[in-house]
N, C-alpha and C positions, 0 to 999 in steps of 0.2 A: 297544144296543152289546155284542153278543156277544164274550165271550171266556172263556178257560180259564186256569185259575191251577193249578199243580203245585209241589209239592216237588220240588227237585233237589239231587243231591249233586255235588260238584266236588272236584277234586284240583289241586293245582298243582305246579309244579317251576321251578326258578330256572336259567336259563342265561345264558351269556355274551352280551351284545348285540353279535351280529355276523351277518352274512348267513347265510341257511341254517338257522339253528336251529329255527325253528318248521316249516320243512319236513322237517327230519330227525325231529322228533317226530311230527309229522302223519303221515309216511310209515310210522314205526314203528307208530303205532296202527292204521293201514289194514292193515299186514300181520297184526297181531294179531286183526283183525276187530272192533275197537273201533268201534261206531257212536257218534257225538256229537250231543248235543243243542245244544251251543254250544261256543265256543272264544275265548278272549281271550289278548291279550298285552299287558302293561302294563309300561313301564319302571319299574324300582325303584331306580335310581341311574344315575350315568354309564356303568356298563359291564355292568349286569345287567337282565334282563327276566324277569317272572314270566309263565309260561305256564299258563293254566288251562284245564282239561279237564272238560267235563259229560258223562260218559258216560251213554248209554241204560242200560246194565248196569254200575252202580258195581262190584259184586261181581267181574265179569269182568275189569274194568280192573285191580282191586286184584291179583287172581290173576296176571294176565298181566304186569303190571309187577313183580311179586315175582320171578316166574320169569325175567325179563329182567334183573334187578339193577337195575331203574330205580326211583330215589328220588322217591316222590311224597309229598306232605304231604296228609292229608285222610282221610276225607271232611270236607268242610265243607258247609253247607247255604245254598241260595238259594232264591227263588220265580222260576219261569219264568212269564211271562203271555203268552199268544199270543191275537190276536183281530183284528178288523176295525179297519183304520186309519180313525179317525174323529177329528175335531177334538175334542180335550180326553179322549181315549180313556183316558190314564192319571191324570187329574185325581181321578177318584172313588175310584181305589185309593189314591194318596197322601193324599187327605182322610180315609179310614177309618184308615190307619196314624197320621197326624197326631193325628186324635180320641183314638186309643188310646195317645197318647204313646210312639209308636214310632219311633225314629230310622232313616232310610234312610240308611246311611253311605256307599253307593255303588249305582249303577244303571248300566246300559247298554242300549241297543235299537237296533232297525233296522227300517225297513219293506221289504217286498220290492218295492215300486213297482206292485205289482198289487192293492193293497187290504188287505193283512194286515201285521201286525208282530210282532215278538218282543221281549220286554223282560225283563231279569234285574234283580231287586231283591236287594240284599244287606242283612240287618241284623245286628246282633250276635247270636252265638250264645244268649246268655242271653235274647235278645228273639224268637228264631225261633218257638217254639211259640206264644207269644202272637200273634205277627204271622200266622202261618198260621190261627189260629183267628180271629182279626179278620177275615180275608179268607174265611172260610167253608170252610175245608179241614178 
């Protein structure tokens, strides 16, 4: 069951929940030359959405956002797992974290339909170094 795990940094911004907000941000990031590892949008109330950006180059994003006057919260840390999509592929990862008494407070993933997957794991900041060590990083 081959896979890779890497530490990733992410930033987020909060926008009004209305059509076009993700498009505006994604278009701005593309114009800045920001390549992303992942992106998510999560409702955080009846009228707000949190957009999370996982840049390939966090320093570049921070610099470009500052120059553009864009407010970003972060960097925060997550674990990005990518690998072959097999039955039970994530169970061993969660088992190691469970045995180390590390709580996964959020996660999201997707398969590409061609045999691979990407998966993000969020743990509390105070548990991040221990989670990374537990998973062999």
